[in-house]
C-alpha positions as CSV (number, residue, x, y, z in Angstrom):
1,M,-113.4,19.1,100.9
2,V,-113.7,18.8,104.4
3,I,-116.8,18.5,106.6
4,G,-116.8,19.0,109.8
5,I,-120.0,17.8,112.1
6,N,-120.1,19.4,115.9
7,W,-122.0,17.6,118.5
8,I,-122.6,19.1,122.0
9,I,-122.8,15.8,123.7
10,V,-119.6,14.4,125.3
11,T,-120.0,10.8,125.1
12,P,-122.4,9.4,122.3
13,R,-125.5,8.6,124.6
14,V,-127.7,8.8,121.9
15,N,-128.0,6.9,118.5
16,W,-126.8,9.4,116.1
17,H,-126.8,7.1,113.3
18,F,-123.2,7.5,112.8
19,R,-122.3,4.4,110.5
20,E,-125.6,4.9,108.5
21,I,-124.2,8.9,108.1
22,Y,-120.9,8.1,107.4
23,D,-121.6,5.4,105.1
24,L,-123.5,8.1,103.0
25,I,-120.9,10.6,102.8
26,H,-118.5,8.4,101.8
27,K,-120.6,6.8,99.1
28,L,-121.6,9.9,97.5
29,Q,-118.4,11.9,98.0
30,P,-115.6,9.2,98.6
31,Q,-112.8,12.3,98.9
32,C,-114.9,14.1,101.6
33,L,-113.1,13.8,104.7
34,V,-115.3,13.8,107.8
35,G,-113.8,15.0,111.2
36,N,-116.8,14.8,114.2
37,N,-115.8,17.0,116.8
38,H,-117.1,15.2,119.3
39,H,-114.2,15.3,121.9
40,I,-114.1,11.5,122.2
41,T,-112.1,8.7,120.6
42,P,-112.5,8.5,116.8
43,L,-115.4,6.6,115.7
44,P,-115.4,4.2,112.7
45,G,-116.4,6.5,109.5
46,E,-114.0,9.5,110.8
47,D,-111.2,10.2,108.7
48,F,-109.2,12.5,110.8
49,Q,-109.2,13.6,114.6
50,M,-110.3,17.5,115.7
51,F,-109.2,18.9,118.8
52,E,-111.2,21.9,120.1
53,K,-109.3,25.0,121.3
54,D,-106.7,22.4,122.3
55,L,-103.1,20.9,121.1
56,P,-103.7,17.0,120.1
57,G,-103.8,15.0,123.4
58,G,-104.4,18.7,125.5
59,N,-107.1,19.1,127.5
60,T,-106.7,23.0,129.2
61,T,-110.6,23.6,128.1
62,G,-112.1,20.4,128.9
63,F,-113.2,19.9,125.2
64,G,-109.8,17.5,124.5
65,G,-109.8,14.6,126.9
66,A,-109.8,12.0,124.3
67,S,-106.7,10.1,123.4
68,V,-104.9,11.1,120.1
69,S,-105.4,8.6,117.9
70,P,-103.5,7.4,114.1
71,L,-105.4,9.2,112.5
72,P,-104.4,12.4,110.6
73,L,-104.7,15.3,113.6
74,E,-106.3,18.8,113.5
75,T,-106.8,21.5,116.0
76,C,-108.9,24.6,115.4
77,E,-109.1,27.8,117.7
78,T,-110.6,31.1,117.4
79,I,-108.9,34.7,117.1
80,N,-110.6,35.7,120.2
81,N,-113.1,33.4,122.4
82,S,-116.1,33.2,119.7
83,W,-116.6,30.8,116.6
84,G,-119.4,33.3,115.5
85,F,-119.3,37.2,115.5
86,N,-119.7,38.6,119.1
87,I,-119.8,42.3,119.4
88,T,-119.0,42.2,123.0
89,D,-115.8,39.7,122.9
90,D,-112.8,41.5,123.4
91,K,-110.3,39.0,124.1
92,Y,-108.3,38.8,120.6
93,K,-104.9,36.3,120.6
94,S,-102.6,38.5,120.1
95,L,-99.8,37.8,117.0
96,K,-97.6,36.0,119.1
97,Q,-100.2,33.4,120.4
98,L,-101.5,32.6,117.0
99,I,-98.0,31.9,116.1
100,D,-97.3,30.1,119.1
101,Y,-100.4,28.0,118.1
102,L,-99.4,27.3,114.7
103,V,-96.1,26.3,115.3
104,K,-97.1,23.8,117.9
105,A,-99.6,22.0,115.7
106,A,-97.3,21.6,113.2
107,G,-94.8,20.6,116.3
108,Y,-97.7,17.7,116.9
109,N,-98.3,17.1,113.1
110,A,-101.2,18.7,113.0
111,N,-103.2,20.9,110.8
112,F,-104.1,24.3,112.3
113,L,-107.5,25.5,111.7
114,L,-108.4,29.7,112.4
115,N,-111.5,30.2,112.8
116,I,-113.0,33.6,112.1
117,G,-116.6,35.1,112.3
118,P,-117.8,37.5,110.1
119,M,-119.7,40.7,111.0
120,P,-123.6,40.5,110.1
121,N,-122.8,42.6,106.7
122,G,-120.3,39.8,105.7
123,E,-117.3,41.9,106.5
124,I,-114.5,41.0,108.2
125,Q,-113.7,43.1,111.6
126,T,-110.2,45.1,111.5
127,E,-108.9,43.0,114.7
128,F,-109.3,40.0,112.4
129,I,-107.9,41.2,109.2
130,D,-104.6,42.5,111.5
131,R,-103.8,39.4,113.0
132,L,-104.3,37.3,109.4
133,K,-102.0,39.8,107.9
134,G,-99.4,39.2,110.5
135,V,-99.5,35.3,110.7
136,G,-99.5,35.8,106.7
137,N,-96.1,37.7,106.7
138,W,-95.0,35.4,109.7
139,L,-95.2,32.6,106.9
140,Q,-93.8,34.8,103.7
141,K,-90.8,34.2,105.8
142,Y,-90.6,31.3,107.6
143,G,-93.2,28.7,105.6
144,E,-90.7,26.4,104.4
145,S,-90.2,25.3,107.9
146,I,-94.4,24.8,108.2
147,Y,-95.9,24.0,104.8
148,G,-95.2,20.3,103.8
149,A,-93.2,19.7,107.2
150,R,-94.2,16.9,109.5
151,G,-93.8,17.0,113.1
152,N,-94.1,14.2,115.8
153,I,-90.5,14.4,115.8
154,I,-89.2,15.0,118.9
155,P,-91.5,15.6,121.8
156,P,-92.3,19.3,122.3
157,Q,-89.6,20.9,124.4
158,D,-89.4,23.9,127.2
159,W,-88.1,26.1,124.3
160,G,-90.3,25.2,121.4
161,V,-90.9,22.3,119.0
162,V,-89.2,20.5,115.7
163,T,-90.3,20.5,112.5
164,A,-89.0,18.4,109.2
165,K,-88.7,18.4,105.6
166,N,-86.8,16.5,102.9
167,K,-82.9,16.9,104.6
168,F,-83.6,19.5,107.3
169,L,-85.2,19.7,110.3
170,F,-86.5,23.0,111.7
171,A,-86.2,24.0,115.6
172,H,-88.8,26.8,116.7
173,I,-87.8,28.8,119.7
174,L,-90.8,30.0,121.0
175,K,-89.6,30.5,124.2
176,R,-86.0,32.1,124.9
177,P,-84.0,30.0,126.8
178,F,-81.9,31.0,129.7
179,Q,-78.7,29.5,128.6
180,S,-77.1,30.2,125.8
181,Y,-77.9,26.8,124.0
182,I,-81.1,24.7,123.1
183,F,-80.8,20.8,123.5
184,I,-82.5,18.5,120.6
185,P,-82.9,15.0,121.5
186,I,-82.4,13.5,118.1
187,S,-79.3,10.6,118.2
188,Q,-80.4,8.8,114.9
189,Q,-79.5,11.3,112.4
190,K,-76.2,13.1,111.6
191,I,-76.1,16.6,111.8
192,N,-74.2,18.3,108.9
193,A,-74.7,22.1,109.1
194,V,-76.7,24.4,111.8
195,T,-77.8,27.8,110.2
196,S,-80.1,30.8,111.4
197,F,-82.9,30.3,109.2
198,G,-83.5,33.0,106.6
199,T,-79.5,34.5,107.6
200,N,-77.6,31.6,106.5
201,K,-75.8,32.3,109.5
202,N,-73.7,29.3,111.0
203,L,-74.1,28.0,114.2
204,K,-71.7,26.3,116.3
205,F,-73.3,22.7,117.4
206,K,-71.8,19.6,119.1
207,Q,-73.5,16.2,118.5
208,E,-73.7,13.7,121.5
209,S,-75.1,10.3,121.1
210,E,-78.2,11.5,123.4
211,G,-78.8,14.6,120.9
212,V,-77.3,18.0,119.8
213,F,-76.5,21.4,121.6
214,V,-77.0,24.2,119.4
215,Y,-75.0,27.1,120.2
216,L,-77.2,30.7,120.4
217,D,-74.4,33.1,120.5
218,G,-75.1,35.9,118.3
219,I,-78.2,34.8,116.9
220,A,-81.0,37.2,115.8
221,W,-84.0,36.7,118.0
222,D,-87.5,37.2,116.4
223,D,-89.7,38.2,119.0
224,N,-92.8,35.4,117.4
225,D,-90.2,32.2,116.7
226,T,-86.7,32.1,116.0
227,V,-86.2,29.3,113.7
228,I,-83.1,27.2,113.5
229,Q,-82.5,25.0,110.7
230,L,-80.4,21.8,110.7
231,Q,-79.3,19.8,107.7
232,L,-79.2,16.4,108.1
233,Q,-76.7,14.2,106.4
């Protein structure tokens, strides 16, 4: 169970009795997670840190200025610009934009909450359904690199991010590089093999003291996210 508490204020200038509220929540339901969308550094009693319309540490909207805490992280986003149903809001994000957000959140080791606002009759509009199906279809193919995977393996790169699960690293190439290789700055782990995810096509690589060069000659590019799988020793 998750409770998200939304405050409009940016700083707690008013005594909202946070401690009293949080103690009561945890007393009534110890397994309940509290995330407060107040856009400031997490307070005692909060179980995870939320970033609204931004990746952790980002501040592109003016909502995400708080520093990243050691708590579990979540980034929340909308398919258009509105949290609820808005008939005049037709600024729909593309499937590519939503997959980028999902993958980058995973690369930051954050949960990704994708919000939709139902219509007054309770139905979900076609534009949302189409995009959710698209994300679902993508996850059916690449979900192994997202579900149960961890992030913060390396800082985000110009080409994308890296996630990890068991004995594998997954390099998510979200932006096709100009050169015929990507460089992954990992030096503490020995790489046994590199393949194109889902095809098992072996890729040439070179591991140096500063990291791994993966060569992309002949790879099948995915318009949304080309995933490279690195097997650890």
